[in-house]
C-alpha positions as CSV (number, residue, x, y, z in Angstrom):
1,M,55.7,132.2,146.6
2,S,58.3,133.9,148.8
3,T,58.7,137.7,148.7
4,G,60.8,140.0,150.7
5,G,59.0,141.8,153.5
6,E,58.9,145.5,153.8
7,G,62.3,146.6,154.9
8,I,63.8,143.1,154.7
9,P,66.5,142.3,152.2
10,F,65.6,139.6,149.6
11,L,68.0,137.0,150.8
12,P,67.7,133.3,151.6
13,G,66.1,132.9,155.0
14,A,64.8,136.5,155.1
15,T,61.8,136.1,152.8
16,V,58.1,135.9,153.7
17,R,55.7,133.6,151.9
18,D,52.6,135.3,150.5
19,Y,49.8,133.0,151.4
20,A,47.1,135.3,150.0
21,R,48.3,134.9,146.4
22,R,46.3,132.6,144.2
23,D,47.4,133.4,140.6
24,F,50.8,131.8,139.8
25,R,50.6,132.0,136.0
26,K,53.4,133.4,133.9
27,K,53.0,135.4,130.8
28,Q,53.8,133.7,127.5
29,S,56.7,135.0,125.5
30,F,56.1,133.1,122.2
31,E,53.2,132.6,119.9
32,F,52.6,130.9,116.5
33,R,51.5,132.7,113.4
34,N,51.0,130.8,110.2
35,G,52.8,127.9,111.7
36,V,55.9,130.0,112.6
37,Q,57.1,130.5,116.2
38,L,57.4,134.2,116.9
39,E,58.3,136.2,120.0
40,R,55.4,138.2,121.4
41,A,55.8,142.0,121.4
42,P,55.8,143.4,124.9
43,D,52.5,145.2,125.7
44,N,52.2,148.1,128.1
45,L,49.2,146.7,129.9
46,P,49.4,146.9,133.7
47,E,49.9,143.7,135.6
48,L,46.9,142.3,137.5
49,E,48.0,142.2,141.1
50,E,44.5,141.7,142.5
51,E,41.5,139.7,141.5
52,L,39.0,141.7,139.4
53,S,35.3,141.6,139.4
54,A,33.3,140.6,136.3
55,D,32.8,144.2,135.2
56,E,36.4,145.0,135.6
57,Y,37.4,141.9,133.6
58,Y,35.0,143.0,130.8
59,N,36.4,146.5,130.7
60,F,40.0,145.1,130.7
61,F,39.5,142.8,127.7
62,K,37.8,145.6,125.7
63,T,41.2,147.3,125.6
64,L,42.8,144.3,123.9
65,P,43.2,144.3,120.0
66,P,40.5,142.2,118.3
67,R,41.2,138.8,116.9
68,P,41.2,138.3,113.1
69,K,38.0,137.0,111.7
70,P,37.9,133.7,109.9
71,G,38.7,134.1,106.2
72,S,40.6,137.4,106.7
73,D,44.2,137.9,105.6
74,P,46.7,136.2,108.0
75,K,49.4,138.2,109.6
76,P,52.6,138.3,107.5
77,V,55.3,135.7,108.3
78,P,58.7,137.0,109.4
79,R,61.4,137.9,106.8
80,Y,63.8,135.1,107.8
81,V,61.1,132.6,107.1
82,A,59.7,134.0,103.9
83,L,63.2,134.6,102.4
84,D,65.0,131.5,103.8
85,R,67.5,129.9,101.4
86,R,67.0,132.6,98.8
87,V,70.3,133.9,97.6
88,L,71.3,136.3,94.8
89,R,74.5,135.4,92.9
90,F,76.7,137.8,91.0
91,Y,79.9,137.1,89.1
92,G,82.8,139.4,89.3
93,Y,86.6,139.7,89.7
94,F,89.3,141.9,91.2
95,V,92.7,142.7,89.8
96,E,95.7,141.8,92.1
97,P,99.1,143.3,91.3
98,V,102.1,141.0,91.0
99,H,105.6,142.2,91.7
100,E,109.0,140.9,90.7
101,R,107.7,138.5,88.0
102,R,108.6,138.7,84.4
103,E,105.7,136.6,83.1
104,E,102.9,138.8,84.7
105,T,102.4,142.2,86.3
106,Y,98.9,141.6,87.5
107,R,96.6,138.7,88.0
108,V,92.8,138.5,87.5
109,R,91.1,136.7,90.4
110,K,87.6,135.5,89.5
111,C,85.0,135.6,92.3
112,I,81.3,134.8,93.0
113,I,79.4,137.3,95.3
114,Y,76.5,135.8,97.3
115,Y,73.8,138.1,98.8
116,Y,71.5,136.5,101.4
117,L,68.0,138.1,101.3
118,E,66.9,136.9,104.8
119,D,69.5,139.0,106.7
120,D,71.3,141.2,104.1
121,T,74.6,139.4,104.6
122,I,77.2,138.9,101.8
123,H,80.0,136.3,101.4
124,V,82.6,136.1,98.5
125,Q,83.8,132.8,97.1
126,E,86.8,132.3,94.8
127,P,86.4,129.1,92.8
128,K,89.5,126.8,93.1
129,Q,91.7,126.6,90.1
130,E,93.9,123.5,89.6
131,N,97.6,124.0,90.0
132,S,97.2,127.8,90.6
133,G,99.4,127.8,93.7
134,I,97.0,130.3,95.4
135,P,95.0,129.5,98.5
136,Q,91.4,129.8,97.2
137,G,87.9,129.1,98.5
138,V,86.0,131.4,100.9
139,F,87.5,134.9,100.3
140,I,85.2,136.9,102.6
141,K,83.1,135.2,105.2
142,R,79.4,135.7,105.4
143,H,78.4,138.9,107.3
144,R,77.0,142.3,106.7
145,I,79.6,144.3,104.9
146,P,79.8,148.1,105.7
147,K,80.2,150.8,103.1
148,E,82.8,153.6,103.5
149,S,80.0,155.9,104.8
150,G,79.2,153.5,107.6
151,E,76.0,152.1,106.2
152,F,75.6,148.4,105.1
153,Y,75.2,147.1,101.6
154,T,71.7,146.1,100.5
155,M,70.3,144.5,97.4
156,D,69.6,148.0,96.0
157,D,73.3,148.6,95.8
158,L,74.0,145.5,93.6
159,T,73.8,145.5,89.9
160,I,75.8,144.5,86.8
161,G,78.6,146.8,85.6
162,I,79.4,148.5,88.9
163,E,82.4,148.4,91.2
164,L,82.0,147.4,94.8
165,S,84.5,148.3,97.5
166,F,84.8,145.6,100.1
167,Y,87.5,146.5,102.7
168,A,89.6,148.6,100.3
169,R,89.5,145.9,97.6
170,T,87.5,146.7,94.4
171,F,85.3,144.1,92.9
172,K,83.9,144.5,89.3
173,V,80.5,142.8,88.8
174,I,80.1,141.5,85.3
175,G,77.1,139.2,85.5
176,C,74.5,137.3,87.5
177,D,72.6,134.0,87.4
178,P,69.0,133.7,85.9
179,F,67.3,133.5,89.4
180,T,68.9,136.8,90.4
181,R,67.7,138.5,87.2
182,E,64.2,137.1,87.6
183,Y,63.9,138.1,91.3
184,Y,64.9,141.8,90.6
185,L,62.3,141.9,87.8
186,K,59.5,140.4,90.0
187,E,60.2,142.0,93.4
188,K,61.9,145.3,92.4
189,S,60.4,145.8,88.9
190,R,63.9,146.5,87.8
191,E,65.7,144.8,84.9
192,L,69.4,144.2,85.3
193,P,71.8,145.0,82.5
194,E,73.1,142.2,80.2
195,N,76.0,140.1,81.4
196,E,79.4,141.0,80.0
197,P,80.8,138.5,77.5
198,S,83.8,137.2,79.6
199,F,86.4,138.1,82.1
200,P,89.3,140.3,81.1
201,E,92.5,138.7,79.7
202,D,94.9,137.3,82.3
203,P,98.5,137.5,80.9
204,Y,99.8,134.5,82.8
205,Q,96.9,132.2,81.7
206,T,97.3,133.4,78.1
207,Q,101.0,132.4,78.2
208,R,100.2,128.9,79.6
209,D,97.5,128.3,77.0
210,L,100.1,129.3,74.3
211,L,102.6,126.8,75.6
212,I,100.0,124.0,75.7
213,T,99.1,124.8,72.1
214,R,102.8,124.6,71.0
215,K,103.3,121.2,72.6
216,A,100.2,119.7,70.9
217,V,100.8,117.4,68.0
218,V,100.4,119.3,64.7
219,G,99.7,117.5,61.5
220,P,98.7,113.9,60.7
221,P,99.1,111.3,63.4
222,K,102.3,109.3,63.5
223,P,102.5,105.5,63.5
224,K,103.8,105.4,67.1
225,D,100.7,107.3,68.2
226,D,98.0,105.5,66.2
227,D,97.4,101.7,66.4
228,L,95.3,101.7,63.2
229,I,98.1,103.2,61.2
230,R,100.6,100.6,62.5
231,F,98.1,97.8,61.6
232,M,97.5,99.1,58.1
233,E,101.2,99.7,57.4
234,A,102.0,96.2,58.6
235,K,99.2,94.8,56.5
236,L,100.6,96.6,53.4
237,G,104.0,95.0,53.9
238,L,106.0,97.4,56.0
239,P,108.8,95.5,57.8
240,A,108.2,94.8,61.5
241,P,111.5,96.4,62.7
242,R,110.4,99.8,61.2
243,L,107.1,99.8,63.0
244,A,107.1,101.7,66.3
245,K,106.7,99.4,69.3
246,D,103.6,99.7,71.4
247,K,105.2,99.8,74.8
248,L,102.0,100.2,76.7
249,N,100.4,97.3,75.0
250,Q,103.5,95.2,75.7
251,F,103.4,96.1,79.3
252,L,99.7,95.4,79.8
253,K,100.0,92.0,78.1
254,N,103.3,90.8,79.7
255,D,103.3,92.5,83.1
256,R,104.8,90.2,85.8
257,K,105.8,87.6,83.2
258,V,109.5,86.8,83.7
259,L,111.7,84.2,82.0
260,R,114.3,82.5,84.3
261,F,117.6,81.0,83.1
262,Y,120.4,79.3,85.1
263,C,123.9,80.0,83.8
264,L,127.6,79.7,84.7
265,W,130.4,82.2,84.5
266,D,133.7,80.5,84.0
267,D,136.5,82.8,85.1
268,R,139.1,80.2,85.8
269,D,141.5,81.6,83.2
270,N,142.2,84.6,85.4
271,M,144.1,84.4,88.7
272,F,141.8,83.3,91.6
273,G,139.0,82.9,89.1
274,Q,136.2,80.4,89.7
275,K,133.3,78.8,87.9
276,R,130.3,80.5,89.6
277,P,126.5,80.0,89.2
278,Y,124.1,82.8,88.4
279,V,120.4,83.3,87.7
280,L,119.3,85.4,84.7
281,H,115.8,87.0,84.6
282,Y,114.3,88.4,81.4
283,F,111.3,90.7,81.9
284,L,108.8,90.4,79.0
285,S,107.0,93.6,79.9
286,D,109.9,95.9,78.9
287,D,112.7,93.6,77.5
288,T,115.0,94.2,80.4
289,V,117.5,91.8,82.0
290,E,118.9,91.3,85.5
291,I,121.5,88.8,86.7
292,L,121.5,87.7,90.3
293,E,124.3,85.9,92.2
294,V,123.8,82.6,93.9
295,N,125.2,83.0,97.3
296,E,126.6,79.8,98.6
297,P,127.4,79.3,102.3
298,N,131.0,79.4,103.4
299,S,132.1,80.6,100.0
300,G,134.3,83.4,101.4
301,R,132.5,86.0,99.2
302,D,130.4,88.9,100.2
303,P,126.7,88.2,99.6
304,F,126.1,90.9,96.9
305,P,122.4,90.9,95.9
306,S,122.9,91.3,92.2
307,F,125.5,91.1,89.5
308,L,123.7,93.2,86.9
309,K,120.8,95.5,87.9
310,R,117.7,95.5,85.7
311,Q,118.3,97.2,82.4
312,R,118.2,96.6,78.7
313,L,121.2,94.5,77.7
314,P,123.1,95.4,74.6
315,K,124.8,92.7,72.5
316,A,127.9,94.9,71.9
317,K,128.6,97.9,74.1
318,S,129.8,101.0,72.2
319,E,130.9,104.3,73.8
320,L,130.9,106.3,70.5
321,Y,127.3,106.1,69.5
322,E,123.9,105.2,70.8
323,T,123.1,101.5,70.6
324,P,120.4,100.9,67.9
325,E,117.2,99.1,68.8
326,S,118.1,96.0,66.9
327,Q,121.4,95.5,68.9
328,Y,119.6,94.7,72.3
329,Y,118.9,91.2,73.5
330,T,115.4,90.0,73.1
331,A,113.6,86.8,74.2
332,I,114.5,85.0,71.0
333,D,118.2,85.4,71.7
334,F,118.3,83.3,74.8
335,R,118.9,79.6,74.2
336,V,119.8,76.8,76.6
337,G,123.3,75.6,75.6
338,D,124.4,79.0,74.1
339,T,126.9,81.5,75.5
340,L,125.7,85.0,76.4
341,T,128.1,88.0,76.4
342,V,127.4,90.4,79.2
343,F,129.7,93.4,79.0
344,G,132.7,91.3,78.1
345,R,131.8,88.3,80.3
346,N,130.7,85.0,78.9
347,F,127.7,83.3,80.6
348,Y,126.9,79.8,79.7
349,I,123.1,79.0,79.9
350,F,122.6,75.4,81.0
351,D,119.0,75.3,82.3
352,A,115.7,77.1,82.6
353,D,112.6,76.8,84.8
354,T,109.4,75.0,83.8
355,T,107.5,78.1,83.0
356,T,110.2,79.4,80.7
357,I,110.5,76.0,78.9
358,E,106.7,76.0,78.3
359,Y,106.8,79.7,77.1
360,Y,109.4,78.9,74.4
361,A,107.7,75.8,73.3
362,V,104.3,77.5,72.8
363,N,105.4,80.9,71.4
364,F,108.6,80.1,69.4
365,G,108.5,76.3,69.0
366,I,112.0,76.0,70.6
367,D,113.0,73.2,72.9
368,Q,114.8,74.5,76.0
369,S,115.7,71.2,77.5
370,P,118.5,71.5,80.2
371,V,122.1,70.6,79.4
372,Q,123.8,68.0,81.6
373,L,126.9,69.4,83.2
374,D,130.1,67.3,83.6
375,E,130.3,65.5,86.9
376,E,133.8,67.0,87.5
377,E,132.3,70.5,87.3
378,Q,129.4,69.8,89.6
379,Q,130.2,70.9,93.1
380,Q,129.6,68.4,95.9
381,N,128.4,70.0,99.1
382,I,130.0,68.1,102.0
383,R,127.9,68.4,105.1
384,A,128.8,67.1,108.6
385,E,126.6,64.5,110.0
386,V,124.0,65.6,112.6
387,P,125.1,64.2,116.0
388,P,122.5,62.0,117.8
389,Y,120.2,63.4,120.4
390,N,122.0,63.7,123.8
391,G,118.8,63.4,125.9
392,F,119.0,67.0,127.4
393,G,116.0,69.2,126.6
394,S,114.0,68.7,123.4
395,E,115.5,67.5,120.1
396,E,114.9,70.9,118.6
397,D,117.1,72.5,121.3
398,S,119.8,69.9,120.8
399,L,119.7,70.5,117.0
400,G,119.8,74.3,117.5
401,S,123.1,74.0,119.5
402,Y,124.6,72.1,116.6
403,M,123.3,74.4,113.8
404,F,124.1,77.7,115.4
405,L,127.0,79.1,117.4
406,I,124.5,80.9,119.6
407,P,121.4,78.6,120.0
408,K,118.1,80.1,119.0
409,V,114.7,79.4,120.4
410,P,112.9,76.8,118.2
411,K,110.1,78.4,116.3
412,K,106.5,77.4,117.0
413,N,103.6,77.2,114.6
414,Y,101.4,79.7,116.4
415,E,98.7,79.5,113.7
416,K,98.3,75.8,114.4
417,I,98.4,76.4,118.2
418,M,95.6,79.1,118.1
419,S,93.4,77.1,115.7
420,N,93.6,73.8,117.6
421,D,93.7,75.2,121.1
422,R,91.9,72.9,123.7
423,K,91.2,70.3,121.0
424,I,92.1,66.9,122.4
425,L,91.5,63.5,120.9
426,R,90.9,60.8,123.6
427,F,91.0,57.1,123.2
428,R,90.5,54.2,125.6
429,C,93.3,51.6,125.1
430,K,94.8,48.5,126.7
431,L,98.2,46.8,126.8
432,D,98.8,44.2,124.2
433,T,100.4,41.7,126.5
434,T,99.9,38.1,127.8
435,K,100.9,39.0,131.4
436,P,97.8,38.2,133.6
437,E,98.4,41.2,135.9
438,D,98.3,43.6,132.8
439,V,95.5,42.1,130.8
440,D,92.7,44.0,132.6
441,R,94.5,47.4,132.8
442,R,92.9,50.2,130.8
443,F,94.3,53.6,129.9
444,I,93.1,56.9,128.5
445,L,95.3,58.2,125.7
446,S,95.1,61.9,125.0
447,Y,96.4,63.5,121.8
448,Y,96.8,67.3,121.7
449,L,96.2,68.7,118.2
450,S,97.9,72.0,119.0
451,D,101.4,70.6,119.3
452,D,101.1,66.8,118.4
453,T,101.9,65.7,121.9
454,F,100.6,62.7,123.9
455,S,99.7,62.1,127.5
456,M,98.3,58.9,129.2
457,F,96.3,58.3,132.3
458,E,95.5,55.0,134.0
459,P,92.2,55.0,136.0
460,P,92.7,53.3,139.3
461,I,91.1,49.9,139.9
462,S,90.2,48.8,143.5
463,N,92.1,45.8,144.9
464,S,94.2,45.5,141.7
465,G,97.5,46.2,143.3
466,I,98.2,49.0,140.8
467,S,97.8,52.6,142.1
468,G,97.0,54.1,138.7
469,G,97.3,57.8,137.9
470,K,99.6,59.5,135.4
471,F,101.3,56.9,133.1
472,L,102.9,59.2,130.5
473,E,104.0,62.8,130.8
474,R,102.8,65.1,128.0
475,K,105.4,64.9,125.2
476,R,105.9,63.9,121.5
477,V,106.2,60.2,121.0
478,E,108.7,58.7,118.4
479,K,107.7,55.8,116.3
480,P,109.8,52.5,116.6
481,V,113.1,52.4,114.7
482,G,111.8,50.0,112.0
483,V,108.6,52.1,111.4
484,R,109.8,55.7,111.5
485,S,111.0,57.6,108.4
486,P,112.6,61.1,107.9
487,E,109.2,62.5,106.8
488,S,107.2,60.9,109.7
489,R,109.4,60.4,112.7
490,Y,106.7,61.0,115.4
491,Y,103.2,59.6,115.8
492,G,100.6,61.9,114.4
493,V,96.8,62.2,113.9
494,D,96.9,59.8,110.9
495,D,98.1,56.9,113.2
496,L,95.2,57.2,115.6
497,K,92.4,54.9,114.6
498,V,90.4,52.5,116.6
499,G,92.1,49.0,116.3
500,N,95.6,50.4,115.6
501,K,98.5,49.5,117.8
502,L,101.0,52.1,119.0
503,T,104.4,51.3,120.5
504,I,105.1,53.9,123.2
505,F,108.4,53.5,124.9
506,K,108.5,49.7,124.3
507,Y,104.9,49.3,125.5
508,V,102.4,48.2,122.9
509,F,98.9,49.7,123.3
510,E,95.8,48.8,121.3
511,L,93.2,51.5,120.8
512,L,89.8,50.2,121.8
513,E,87.4,53.1,121.4
514,A,87.2,56.9,121.0
515,D,85.1,59.6,122.7
516,D,82.3,61.5,120.8
517,F,84.5,64.5,120.0
518,T,87.2,62.3,118.5
519,R,84.6,60.4,116.4
520,R,83.1,63.7,115.2
521,Y,86.6,65.0,114.3
522,F,87.2,61.9,112.1
523,G,83.8,62.4,110.5
524,E,81.9,59.5,112.1
525,N,78.2,59.6,112.7
526,I,77.2,59.7,116.4
527,L,73.7,58.9,117.6
528,T,71.8,61.4,119.8
529,T,70.3,60.6,123.2
530,A,66.8,60.3,121.6
531,Q,68.1,57.9,118.9
532,T,69.9,55.8,121.5
533,A,66.7,55.5,123.6
534,E,64.7,54.5,120.5
535,L,67.3,51.8,119.7
536,Q,67.2,50.5,123.2
537,K,63.4,50.3,123.1
538,R,63.5,48.4,119.8
539,L,66.1,45.9,121.1
540,R,64.2,45.1,124.3
541,A,61.0,44.4,122.2
542,Q,63.1,42.0,120.0
543,L,64.6,40.2,123.1
544,K,61.2,39.6,124.9
545,S,60.6,36.3,123.1
546,Y,63.9,34.9,124.4
547,D,65.1,33.7,127.8
548,P,67.8,36.1,128.8
549,T,69.8,33.5,130.9
550,T,69.8,30.9,128.2
551,L,70.7,33.4,125.5
552,F,73.6,34.8,127.5
553,I,75.0,31.4,128.5
554,E,74.9,30.3,124.8
555,F,77.5,33.0,123.9
556,D,79.5,32.9,127.2
557,V,81.9,30.3,125.9
558,D,84.5,30.6,128.7
559,E,81.7,30.6,131.4
560,S,83.1,33.8,132.9
561,D,79.7,35.5,133.2
562,E,81.0,38.1,130.7
563,I,80.9,38.3,127.0
564,E,83.1,40.4,124.7
565,F,81.7,43.0,122.3
566,S,82.3,40.7,119.4
567,E,80.2,38.0,121.1
568,F,77.5,40.6,121.9
569,K,77.3,41.5,118.2
570,E,76.9,37.8,117.4
571,L,74.1,37.6,120.0
572,L,72.3,40.5,118.3
573,N,72.6,38.8,114.9
574,R,71.2,35.6,116.5
575,V,68.0,37.4,117.6
576,G,67.7,39.2,114.2
577,V,68.9,42.7,115.1
578,T,71.2,44.2,112.5
579,L,72.9,47.5,113.6
580,T,75.3,49.9,111.9
581,D,78.7,50.6,113.4
582,A,77.4,53.9,114.9
583,E,74.4,52.2,116.5
584,F,76.5,49.3,117.8
585,D,79.0,51.7,119.4
586,A,76.2,53.7,121.1
587,L,74.6,50.5,122.3
588,T,77.8,49.0,123.8
589,K,78.5,52.3,125.6
590,L,75.0,52.1,127.2
591,W,75.2,48.4,128.1
592,D,78.8,48.4,129.4
593,V,78.0,50.1,132.7
594,D,81.4,49.7,134.4
595,K,83.3,50.5,131.2
596,D,85.6,47.5,131.3
597,G,85.1,46.5,127.7
598,K,82.8,43.6,128.4
599,I,79.1,43.0,129.2
600,S,78.5,41.0,132.3
601,L,75.3,39.0,133.1
602,K,74.3,41.5,135.7
603,E,74.6,44.4,133.1
604,F,72.7,42.3,130.6
605,Y,69.8,41.8,133.1
606,L,70.0,45.5,134.1
607,R,69.5,46.8,130.5
608,M,66.8,44.2,129.8
609,D,64.7,45.5,132.6
610,D,65.1,49.3,131.7
């Protein structure tokens, strides 16, 4: 412990350590009573600067207050613990004057006064009223509210029927909740007066309630408001047109149900008139009609979106009186082959879509078969032929320069690119040729699922005279002229199967085998390493009873010391080994060490001795 020496300022570097001090304890500032943490009251006992003898310690502790005996009354808990979350609630209001309004001269503002017993604080809350236009909620924040005399309000100042002045605003207390009444009776032995029956009358609220009452339906329910009355009247024989329509029921039943008709407007009798096609939509949800124009390219007309906006279509327009309900077009009025009058223009309906034809057949029993138009009236769209590919860039780029004045970048299928990224199908293939220098050449064909492109690589073979390497740059490959079609012009994933032959730029390739990923992609079963080892063990046990050289020479017909995979399969059948396609593929991959598509005598001995 460092202390300042006599006459030395208490500064860093100017302190002296007291080596004689042995007591470094600090006085406690908190203690617990009845499980509550309290701050100890400061005592006026002198500090013990020096060590005391036993007698001095005894005399010192005799001056301390005695400890409570077991079983005696505990010390009282503090007020903020005993009265925590105990709140008195009073109901009241204040009158607010309103200026420059004819409907009201004052307004009654209802409030709730909360009194917190733990610290004598008060806060005033105004309940929110819907569509009042007044910012409501916390009216006075929680704090101790002073009186005009300077003192603070306490619970003794609160009762029913009095007026409280909070910051020059007068609140009238008219009631309290049951807990408040019970607390006063138990703790203060004082019974509060009875609650007043209600708040005083508010002129504006009274006027609003009167308007709502006037707008309410008076008398018996009308047919348009009661489904049961409409049903009973219809059952008793009331004509259907006189029954009020249930528009809500019609909307819920027929929402998003639209009838579509194809029609023609023949305006050739007028100067510069034409015969133009339109599409008519009839909305079953509200019996409205819209007519849309069919915008044809290079027609010389502005592409207006609609000819008639969505509305109820009258059969005969009258400017003198309102159109009656029965004079509007309904679903039963539209027939294929009929002429429809739309504000003085005649539209000939010649066809409808499949959904509309089925709707009329089911609901009305009407056949809406399309009407065949005259061949002279059918327009023939004359299109220029697409020029052949010029060899520059891709075919999409060449086609874009033909279709558009300013060529656009060809769109890519990014969803396909992202989902098939780094997914490549690989096949081992050979040239389908009789040339002796090309018979033994092998190639790796890669197909990229992301953009349907191909690439080909030729593994180099020593002393073959062919360098190998990249054989085909990555690109899309067209099918031969006699095989391609407008729907499938390029080779795709459906053309890639082991055994198929592909003509790639006049070279014919035969697919020999695929890698494990490709086989899994096409759903084939692939043996695991453990299964392949078990198959190899079973085959060696079966071949032990045969002479390997004699067996191999028997199937080596051309005496080349090599047998094809088909001959190897016959050899296995000869010794009584029957394998599935997946097992045979796994076995040939294991026995064909140099991956040349054949099994030599050396490889045969090597796998027999494993």
